[in-house]
N, C-alpha and C positions, 0 to 999 in steps of 0.2 A: 423300482416301482414308486411312482409319486402317490403320496397319500391324499385321498379325497374324502374329507369328512362328510360331504353331502349335506352340510348345514343349510337349511332353507334361508332364503333372503327375507328381508323385511324386519320390522321391529321385533325384539325378542319375545314380547308378550303375545305376538300374533303368529309366530313361526309354526307352532305345533298345530294350531287350528287351521291355518292356511295349508299346511302340509297334508292334513287329513282330508281336506276338501278337494285335493287335486291328485291324490294317488290312484293307482290302478286298483280295482276291486275284483274279487273273484265271486261270482254269484253262487248261491247256495247249492245249485245243482252240480256245479263244477267242483266245489270243495270236496265232495265225496270221492272224487277221482284223484285226490292229491294226498300223498303220505308225508308225514313229518316225524322225524326221530327226535326225541328229547332225552338227553343224557343228564340224569340228576333229577330228583323229585323232591327237593326242598321247597322253600317258599317260591323261588323263581320258577323252577321247573314244574312244580306241582300246579301252580296257578296258571302257567302257560299251557300245560297239558289239558287242564280242565276247560280253559277258555277256548283253545283252538278246537278241541273236540266238540264243545258246545256250538261252535260256529259251523261245524260240519266236516272238518278235516279228519283224516284217519291218522291217529297218533300212536306211535310206538314209544313207550316210556321205559327207561332203563335206570335201575339203581343197584348198587352193590349190597345194600342192606337187605334184610329179610322182609322189610316192609317200608314203604315211603314214610311211614310215621316215625321211622328212626333216623330220618335225615337230620343233619347237624343243626338245622334251623331251630329245632326244639330247644337248643341250648341258649338262645337269645332270651334274656331275662327281663330287661328293664322297660322296654316300650317301643313304640313306633311313632315317628313324627308325622304331623299333618298340620297344614296352615288353616285350621278351623277358627281360631281366635275365640274359642269358647270361654276363655277367662277374661276376655275383653281387655287384655293387657297390651294391645297394639300389634298383634301378630298379623301377618298378611303373606300372600304368595311371594311378594317381593322380599319381605324380610327373611322368609325361609330360604329363598334363593340366595340372598346376600350372606346369611349366616353360613350356608353350606360352602359357598365359594371362599369366604374368608376363613372358615374352619379348615378348608383344604389348602390353606396358605397360597391361594391364587394360582393353583396348578390344575384346576379342573376346567373342562370345556363348558363355557357359559350356556350354550343352547341346551345341552343335555340336562344341566342342573335346573334351569328354569322349567323345562318340561316336567322334571321330577317334582318340583314344587307345585306346579299346576295340578297334577293328577293326584297329589297326596290326599286331598279331601275325598276324592272318589274311593280311595282305598278303604277309608274308615266306613263310608256308607256301605261298601260291598261287604266288609267283614261283619258289620252289625246285621245286615240282611241275612248273612249266613248263620247268625246266632253266636258269633264269637263273644264270650263273656267279658267284654272290656269293663274296667272299673267304672262305677258311677257315683255321683255325688248323692247326697240325701234326697234331693228333689227328683232324681232319676236321670239327670243329664250326665253325659259321659264326662269323666274326670280327666284332668291333665296334671302332669308334674313336669319339673324342669330337668333338663340334661345339660351337659357341659357345652360351653361355647355359645350360649344364648342368654338373652335377658328376658325371655318370655317362657310361659308354660305351654308347650305344644306337644308333649309326649303322652300319647294314649297308652294304657297299660292294662294288664291283667295280673295283678299282684306282681310276683316275680317269675311268672310263667308265660310271658307274652308270646315268645316265639312258639312255644308248644301249642298254645291256643290258636294262634294264627295258622299254624301248620295243619291243625285238625280241621280248620275251616277249608283250607285249600284241598286237603286230603279228602274231605267229604264231597267236595265238588268234583274232584277227580274220580272218586269212587262211583259217583252217579254215572259218569261217562264210561267207566269200566263195565258197569252193569248194562249199559246200552250197547256195548261192543265197539264204541268209538275210540276207546283207549285200550291198547293191548299192553298190559303191564308185564315187564320182564324183571322180576325181583332176582336178586343174587346173580346179576350179570354185570360185568365190568367191561367198558369200552377200552380196547387196546390199540385201535388204529382207526383213522378216518380214511374213507375211500373217495378219491377224487376222480371223476370221469369227465374228460374233455374240459378240464379246468373248473368244474363245479362239484361241490360236495354232494355225493349221491348215496352215502351209506356209511356203515361202520362195521368193524370186526369186533365182536364181543366174546368174552369167555364166560360160560356158565360156571359159576364158582362152586356149584354143588357137584356137577358131573364132570367138569373139566373140558367139556366140549367147546370147540371153537366154532362160532356161528357167524354167518354173513347176514346182514340186514340192510335192505335198500330203502331209500326214500327220496323225495324230491327236494328236501332240505333237511339239514341237521342243526339242532340247537344244543349248544353246550351250556349246561346249568349246574356245573359240578362243584361250585364253591371255590375257595381260595387255596393258597399254597403255604399257609403258616406252619405246617408240619415239616417244612424243610429245616426248621430249627430243632426238630425232635420234640423238645418240651414246648408245649404251647397250650392254649385253652381249647384247641380243636379236638374233636373226637379222634381216637387213634386211627380210625379208618380213613379220615379225611385226607385227600391226596390231590396231586396236580396232574395226574396222568392224562385225563381227557384233554385238558387245556394244552398240555405239553405236546401231545400227539398231533393236535391240529397245528401247533406252532411248527413242528417239524415237517408238516405238509404244506406250509406256506402262510399260515396266519401269523402276523406280526405279534410280538409280545411287548406290551407297553409298560414302562415304569416299574419293573420288578422290584426296585429298591424301596418303593413306597409301601412299607409294612408298618402296621400299627402295633405299638406296645401299649397294652391296657394297664392303667395304673392300679386297679383294684382287684388283684388276684391273690389267692392264698399263696404265701411264699413257698419256695422250694424247701423241702424238708430232708432230701437226701438223694443219693444216686439210684435208689430203688424205684423212683417215680418214672412213669411213662407218659404222664400228662399233668397239666396244671388245672386248677379249678378257678373259674371266674366268679367274682362277686360283683353283682350288677352295678353299673354306674349310677343307677337310681339311688343307691345308698348314699351318694354324695349330696343328695338333696338335704338329708338330715344329719349325716355323719360329718364330723369335723376331723380333718387330717392333721396329725401333729407328731412331733418327736420331742424328746427332752431338750430343754434350752441349754443345758450344761453337759459337756462331754462326760463328766464323772457320773452323772445320773444315768446316761445311756449305758455306760460301762457297767454300772451296778445292776441295771435291769438285765443286760445280757448275761451277767454272771449269776442271776437269780437272787441277788441281795435286796432288790427293790421290785415293786410291782408298779404298773402304770397308775393305779389308783392312789399310790402313795404320793404322787406329785401334785402340787397345787397348780392352780391356773397360771400363777406367775412363773412357775418352773417349766411351763410347756411352751413350745414354739409351734404355733399354728401357721406353718410356713407358707401355705397357699394363700391364706387370708392376709398374711403380712406382705407377700410379694405381689399379689394380684387383688387388691381390695375391691375393685368393681365386680369381679366375678367370683372371687374367693375360692371355695372348694369346687366350684363348677366351671373351672377353666377347661379347655379341650384336653383330650386324653394325652396328646403328645406333650403338652405343656406340663400337665400334672405328673406324668411319668418321669420326665427329665428332672423336675424339681425333687421328686422322691429319691431318685438316683443320686442327685447332688448331695442331699442331706446324708444319705447312707455312706456315700464315698467319703464324706467329711468326718465320718465316725459316729454319727448319731443314730444308726440303725438299732432296732430294739429286740431282734430275736437273736438266737445263738450265733447265726452266721453273719449278723450285722446287716442283713438285707431285708429289712421290713420297717414299715412305719405304722402308726396307729390310725384307725378309723373309729372314732368315738361317738357314741350315741347318747351319752349321759345328758348333755344339754338339751337334746331333742326330747328325751323322755320327760325331763322336768318341764319343758315348755308345753308339751302336749298335756301333761298331767295337770298343770296349773289351769290350763284352758278348760279341760274337762271338769275339774273340780268347781271352777267358777260357774260354768254352764249349769251344773247340777246342784248348785247352791251348797256345796260342801266346803269343808275347812281347807283353804289353800295353804295353811301353815302346817298341816299334817303331812310330814315328809313321806311316811310310808304309804299313805293313801295316794299322794300325788305321784309317787314313783309307780305304784300299782296301776293307776289310771293311764299314765304316760306309756308304760310298757304295753298295755293293751292296744293303744293306738298304733305304736310302732309295729307290734306284732301283726295287726290287721293289714299294714302296708307292706311289710317285708318278711313276714313270718317264715315262709319256706326258705328264704335265703339265710336267715338266722339259724334255722334248724340244720341246713346243709353245712354251715360253718361249724356248728357245734359237733356234728357227727365226724367231721374231718379233723378238727383241731382239738376237740375235747375241752373246749373252754366256752363259757356262757357269754355270748356277746351282749346280752342285756345288762350284765353286771361288770364286764371287763371289756375294754376296747378290742375290736378286731385287729389283727395284724395283716397287713397287705403289702404287696410289692408288685412292680410292673412285670408283665409277661407278654409274650407274643400272642396276638389275638386275631386281627383281621388284616387282609391284604388289599390295599387300594389298587395296586398294579394288577395286570391281567392281560388277557388277549385284547389287542387293539380292535375297536369297532367304530364304525361310522355312526351317523345320526340314526340310521336304520337298525342299529345293533348288529350289523353284519361285519364279519371279519374281512381280511384281505383275500379270503377264499370265497368266491361267489357261492351262495347257498349255504354257507356255514355261519350261523349266528351264535352269539355268546351273550348270556344275560346274567343278572345278579352279580355275585362276588367274582365270578370267573372273568368278567370283563373289567376294564379300567375306568369306565367313562364318567362316573358321577362324583367322585369323592376327592379328586386331586391328590395331595400329599398327606392328607389326614382325614379320616372319617369322623364326623360328629356322631356322638352316641344316639342310638335309636334311628339312624338313617339306613342301616343295612336292611332291616325289614321293609322299610319304605321303598328302597330301590328294588329289592327282589320282587315285591308284589306289584310295583309300578310296571316293571319290565314285563312280568308275566300276564297280568290282568289287562293292562291298558296301553302298552306300547308295542310289544312284539306282534300281537294280533293284527295291528294295522300294517306294520312294516313288512312282515313276512308275506302278507297277501300281495303287496305291491311287487315283491320279487317273484312270487309263484304264478302271477297272472299269465305269463307267456307259456307256462308248462301244462295248461289245462288239458291239452290234447296228447300229451306225451305217453300216457299209459303207465303201467307198472314197470319199474326199472328192474332188469334182470340181475340176479346176483351171480350169474355165470360169466359176466364180463371179465376180460383179462385183468382189469384193475382190482376186482374183488379177489381173484385168484392170487395175484401178487401180494396184496395186503395181508391175506390170510397166511401165506407162506412166510412173510416177514415176522408175523406174530408167533407162529409155530417155531420158527428158527430161534427166536429169542428165548422162548420157553424151554426148548430142548437144550439150549446152551446152559441155562440155569440148572436144570435138573441133572445134567451130566457133568456139571463143573465139580471137580473133586477138591473143593476148597476146605479151609480150616476154620473159618469164622462165620458166625450167624449174620443174618441180614441186620438185626438190631445193633450188632457190633459196629457196623459201618454207618448206620443211621445216627447212632449216638456220637460217633466221631465227627460226622458232618455237622450235627447240631452244635457241638462244642465250638467248632471253627466259626460257624455262623453267628453264634451268640457272642463269642469273644471278640470277633473282628468285623462282623457285619451287623451287629445288634443295635442297641439303643444309641450308641455313639460310635462313629466310624472315623477313621483317618486314612490318608493315602498309604502309609506304611502297612497298616493292618490289612487293608483291602488288597494290596498287591500280594501280600503273603497269603491271604485267603484264596486268591485265584490260583496260585501255584499249588497250595495244599489240597484244594478241592480236586484239581485235575489229577494230582498224584493219588488221592484217595479213590477216585473213580477208577483209575487204572488198577489199583490194588483190589478194588471190589470185584471187578470182572475176573481177576485171577484167583482170588481167595475166598469168595463167598461160597457158602455151603447151603444148599436148599434140600432138605431131607424130603423123603416121600417121592411121589410120582406126579405126573401131570394129569392123571386120571382121578377124578373125584375131588373132594374137598381138601385143599392144601393152602393154609393161610400163610405159610412161609413163602410159597411161590407168589401169592398175591403181594406180599410185602416187597419181595425182590423186584417185581416189575415197577412198583411205585417208587422205591428208593433209587432205582436206576434213573428214573426221571428227575428225582430231587437232586441227584448228584450232577446233573447237567444244569438244571434250573439254578442251583446254588451258585454255580460259577457265573452264569449270566447276571444273576442278582448282584454279585460283588462287582462285576464289570460295570453294570449300570450305576451303582453307587460311586464307583471310582471316577467315572466320566463326569458326574454331576458335581462340579466344583462350587457348591453352595449348600446351605442348609435350608430346608423347607419342610414343614409338617413333621411327618415321621422319619424323614431322612435328615439326620443330624451329623454333619461333618464337623469335627472338632476344630478344623482350621477356619471355619466360617461361622463365627458367632459374635454377637454384640458384647460390649464390655460387661453387660449384666447377665451374660450366659444364655441369651435367647437366640433363636434361629435367625440367620442373616441370609436373606434371599439375594439372588443376583438376577433381577428381572431383565436386564439388558442382554444377558448371554444365555439364560436358561429358562425363559418363559416359553417352553415348548413341551410337548409330549414326546418322550423318547421311545420310539417304536423299533424294536429289534427284529431283523430278518434272519432266519436260520439258514446257514450256508454249509452245514456239515459238522461244525463244532461250536460250542458256546463261545470259545475264545475268538472265533472268526465271524461272529455275528455282525451284521451290517446295520449301522444306525440310520434310521429315517426320522426326520423331525416334523412334527405337526405344530406349527406356531399357534400359540394361544392368544386370541384377540379378546381384549377386555373393553367393550364398549359401554357396559352397563354398571360396572363397579370401578372404583378408583383403586389403582394399585398402591398400597401402602404397606409398610412393615407392620405385621400383626402386633396388636397390643391388647391385653386383657386386664390392664391396670385401671 
């Protein structure tokens, strides 16, 4: 199958406008005759459900949580980007577009990124109209702060709860449609297969996670908005329930999977404390606005800190290495996440780590507290030489900006980050890869769309901070409602699709057969046993740094682990009723296939770019070394029966509006 991205012709700044002017539309009277299934109700799925129902479509929404309010979008802390230029510091649609393409190390599709930058301002207007409590300056205007990879302040925020507040806005909009009967909400339901009829997506098979019942649901189109696949690593910043099943099931039915190796390692996470952990906690990138990242300049000081003989506050400024400020003076602590993560790993690998495991660096707010304190004392006409007063005033300012994040850190680590630096270390966070989609957000299966983190389209090899919320809401509120209408226009006379079709019967049987196999498997190990083993392989050999030897080993080891899983996994209980071990088993089964394709994709890409860092391909200074001549393409994989036999399709990336250069943040 030849990939057709369906990118409109013409200048990039006119593509989206011209596209909307010429697409097929569905009139309001006909929309009520069309059904749309949306799987996932986070920011992308929730905003899409609300908008499509508002337009008149009949929406069936599914989430495995007990409420859409518990979607993992709530975990996004720091902010959402938009090219409003409220700070007057030179921001524009073009600059947001350029920063996003550059931040993704020139591996994103230009047309999609420019559209994202164009609609970013509409998102903020929409959220303000919904009553989302975005932070404001003293005069009442919306406030902005900076995030990594940019030289402007374009990130709108609600303290450290931006994702939660934005989700509540989308959730309230969706609830209005639930109340009108235009959205049929299916909580505690998990999609376990896609139904394809005559080559088009026409429904799903879902399991009621409370009763265990297997259900058939039909629609004229299916939208996947189920998030990313970071939990393939077991330990990540994702919620424990976050999984790749919906995206992987459509992949096995014909949707190409693009760039699985592009996974983001976030630099500011609370370090691993032991084998008892099931997930990691993210500390927002917004903290890098005011926090300075450092390690001891001398190995003996780092060793003394690890052994408990010294504290961070014992070291003077001269005894500290602010390594991001040293290596990247232009951007300092606000370099992109992939750059900051590798720099932290390099320092820890060299022996400068500061926790007991040697895998942590400091994030220090002492300078910010003093700076803000001096400013406040001066404004209020108080004594700027009164150290205690200045510290108190500065602490109050920092608390107003990041208070809930500091409280969260204190509860987890039992150390006061106002008086002692935070300890952070990189961890798996976001996945830039996902199902391949064209400009319409449609996969290679007609009628099956993928939005938000579940698709690959906007971030290239590395996502800039505060762009995930931007993409999710852009897709749901402002892009999909146009593109899906263009697809559905010919179906207005089709009528309701029967769930008695042979394709529904076959898909339901396949789901039941897998469940029966797990329930009746007389194994000896729990699902978590295999998930943890997979996670260790992925982190050790397919993690922050990769090489050909490790990737080849990972492919063999994951295939062997998958075989052992099906022989030895034990799923207690029955398929009737609530059974979380059964839920986990179906998800880990998909991770065990995805992990192998992930490693295969990383092995074939003989370059370093963004979050994909091959040790064989780096500059003398340890930076990522791209190969634009041979790898400036999207790697879209077609499922043919086994991950090892997946067929590679290439979508060449054309850069007409930015100049391809090796990234530099110095």
